[in-house]
C-alpha positions as CSV (number, residue, x, y, z in Angstrom):
1,X,-12.0,111.8,-44.3
2,X,-8.6,112.1,-42.8
3,X,-6.6,115.1,-44.0
4,X,-3.3,114.5,-45.3
5,X,-0.3,115.8,-43.0
6,X,1.8,118.1,-45.6
7,X,-2.3,120.0,-46.2
8,X,-2.6,120.4,-42.7
9,X,1.1,121.5,-41.4
10,X,0.7,124.3,-44.9
11,X,-3.1,125.3,-43.3
12,X,-2.0,125.3,-39.8
13,X,0.7,127.6,-40.7
14,X,-1.0,129.9,-42.7
15,X,-3.7,130.0,-39.8
16,X,-0.9,130.9,-37.3
17,X,0.4,133.6,-39.6
18,X,-2.9,134.9,-40.1
19,X,-3.3,134.9,-36.2
20,X,0.0,136.4,-35.7
21,X,-0.4,139.3,-38.5
22,X,-3.7,139.9,-36.9
23,X,-2.1,140.5,-33.2
24,X,0.8,142.6,-34.9
25,X,-1.4,144.9,-36.9
26,X,-3.6,145.8,-33.8
27,X,-0.5,146.2,-31.8
28,X,1.1,148.4,-35.1
29,X,-2.4,150.5,-35.1
30,X,-2.2,151.3,-31.1
31,X,1.1,152.4,-31.6
32,X,0.7,154.5,-34.6
33,X,-2.2,156.2,-33.0
34,X,-0.2,156.6,-29.5
35,X,1.9,158.4,-32.0
36,X,-0.4,160.7,-33.8
37,X,-2.3,161.5,-30.2
38,X,1.4,162.7,-29.3
39,X,2.3,164.4,-32.5
40,X,-1.1,166.4,-32.2
41,X,-0.7,167.1,-28.1
42,X,2.3,168.8,-28.8
43,X,1.9,170.4,-31.4
44,X,-1.1,172.3,-30.5
45,X,-0.6,172.3,-26.5
46,X,3.0,172.8,-26.4
47,X,4.0,174.5,-29.6
48,X,6.5,171.9,-30.2
49,X,6.9,170.0,-33.3
50,X,7.9,166.4,-33.3
51,X,10.7,165.4,-35.4
52,X,10.3,161.5,-35.4
53,X,6.1,161.2,-35.3
54,X,5.2,161.5,-39.0
55,X,7.9,158.8,-40.0
56,X,7.0,156.6,-37.3
57,X,3.9,156.7,-38.4
58,X,4.6,156.1,-41.9
59,X,6.3,152.9,-41.2
60,X,3.6,151.6,-39.0
61,X,0.9,152.2,-41.4
62,X,3.1,150.8,-44.2
63,X,3.7,147.4,-42.2
64,X,0.0,147.5,-41.6
65,X,-1.8,148.1,-44.9
66,X,0.4,145.2,-46.3
67,X,-0.4,142.8,-43.2
68,X,-4.3,143.6,-43.3
69,X,-4.0,143.5,-47.2
70,X,-2.2,139.9,-46.6
71,X,-4.6,138.6,-44.3
72,X,-7.5,139.2,-46.3
73,X,-6.4,136.6,-48.5
74,X,-6.3,134.2,-45.8
75,X,-9.8,135.7,-44.5
76,X,-11.4,136.4,-47.6
77,X,-12.4,140.0,-46.7
78,X,-11.4,141.6,-49.9
79,X,-13.8,142.9,-52.1
80,X,-14.9,140.8,-55.0
81,X,-17.0,140.7,-58.2
82,X,-19.2,137.5,-57.8
83,X,-21.2,138.4,-60.9
84,X,-19.8,135.9,-63.1
85,X,-19.2,133.2,-60.6
86,X,-22.7,133.3,-59.7
87,X,-23.7,132.2,-63.4
88,X,-21.7,129.0,-63.2
89,X,-22.5,125.7,-62.3
90,X,-20.8,124.8,-58.6
91,X,-18.0,122.6,-60.3
92,X,-17.2,125.7,-62.8
93,X,-17.0,128.3,-59.8
94,X,-14.6,125.9,-58.1
95,X,-12.5,125.9,-60.8
96,X,-13.0,129.7,-61.4
97,X,-11.8,130.2,-57.6
98,X,-8.9,127.9,-57.9
99,X,-7.3,130.2,-60.7
100,X,-7.8,133.1,-58.5
101,X,-6.1,131.6,-55.7
102,X,-3.6,130.6,-58.5
103,X,-3.1,133.9,-59.5
104,X,-3.1,135.8,-56.0
105,X,0.0,132.8,-55.5
106,X,2.1,134.3,-58.9
107,X,0.9,138.0,-57.6
108,X,2.4,137.2,-53.8
109,X,5.6,135.6,-55.4
110,X,6.5,138.7,-57.6
111,X,5.8,140.7,-54.6
112,X,7.9,139.0,-52.4
113,X,10.7,138.3,-54.9
114,X,10.3,141.9,-56.1
115,X,10.2,143.4,-52.6
116,X,13.2,141.6,-51.8
117,X,15.2,142.8,-54.7
118,X,14.4,146.4,-53.6
119,X,15.4,145.7,-50.0
120,X,18.7,144.8,-51.2
121,X,19.0,148.0,-53.8
122,X,18.7,150.4,-50.6
123,X,20.4,148.1,-48.2
124,X,22.7,150.8,-46.1
125,X,20.3,154.2,-46.5
126,X,18.7,155.4,-43.5
127,X,15.8,157.6,-43.1
128,X,15.3,161.2,-42.8
129,X,14.5,161.8,-39.1
130,X,14.6,158.9,-37.5
131,X,18.0,157.1,-39.2
132,X,16.1,153.7,-38.9
133,X,17.5,151.4,-41.5
134,X,15.2,151.9,-44.6
135,X,14.9,148.2,-44.8
136,X,12.4,148.2,-42.1
137,X,10.2,150.2,-44.3
138,X,10.6,148.5,-47.3
139,X,11.1,144.8,-45.8
140,X,7.2,144.7,-45.7
141,X,6.8,144.5,-49.2
142,X,8.5,140.8,-49.2
143,X,7.0,140.0,-45.9
144,X,3.3,140.8,-47.2
145,X,3.9,138.9,-50.4
146,X,5.4,135.9,-48.8
147,X,2.4,136.1,-46.7
148,X,-0.3,136.7,-49.6
149,X,1.7,133.3,-51.3
150,X,1.5,131.6,-48.3
151,X,-2.5,132.1,-47.7
152,X,-3.0,131.7,-51.1
153,X,-1.1,128.3,-51.8
154,X,-2.8,126.7,-48.5
155,X,-6.2,128.4,-49.4
156,X,-5.4,126.5,-53.3
157,X,-4.4,123.3,-51.8
158,X,-7.4,122.6,-49.3
159,X,-9.8,124.1,-52.0
160,X,-9.4,120.2,-53.4
161,X,-10.4,118.8,-49.8
162,X,-14.3,117.6,-50.0
163,X,-14.8,119.8,-46.7
164,X,-13.3,123.0,-48.2
165,X,-16.2,125.2,-48.3
166,X,-16.3,125.9,-51.9
167,X,-19.3,124.9,-53.9
168,X,-19.6,121.1,-54.3
169,X,-21.7,119.7,-57.3
170,X,-24.9,118.6,-56.4
171,X,-25.9,116.7,-59.5
172,X,-24.3,115.0,-62.4
173,X,-25.4,117.5,-64.1
174,X,-23.4,120.1,-62.2
175,X,-20.5,118.6,-62.8
176,X,-18.7,121.0,-65.6
């Protein structure tokens, strides 16, 4: 079957965002690790406390956690209970998975909108030690929400394709 162009574009955008999220998360994690090593080295070997290291680590950690959380929607590595789906017929499993994806989509939209509102409310504030714009920290929430929504929407839309990876009904009795 030939997948319609809008679905291919949406899934391609989700895939690209997922790859970029992964690369960015690795870079941020390595930077955070380097900053923390510098902090420990400065403190224990040179008896100097770095005023900026904890604040930068918090900024990077926040972004990494939320970015990886959004990537979990795309890649499906979040913890999930499968007791109920395992009891259902494949057709019902597909519809339950779609319902869950719809809930995740709603959560992503709410996080994006709520996060954006919070960013707007805190514009102009700066962090204590480094004095970076605090929006750099708070922007992680709406970005994560948008990514969660994008990945959930792409998975939801592609779940209606025959080769979606969701359980297919195999007999007329399993159709629901």
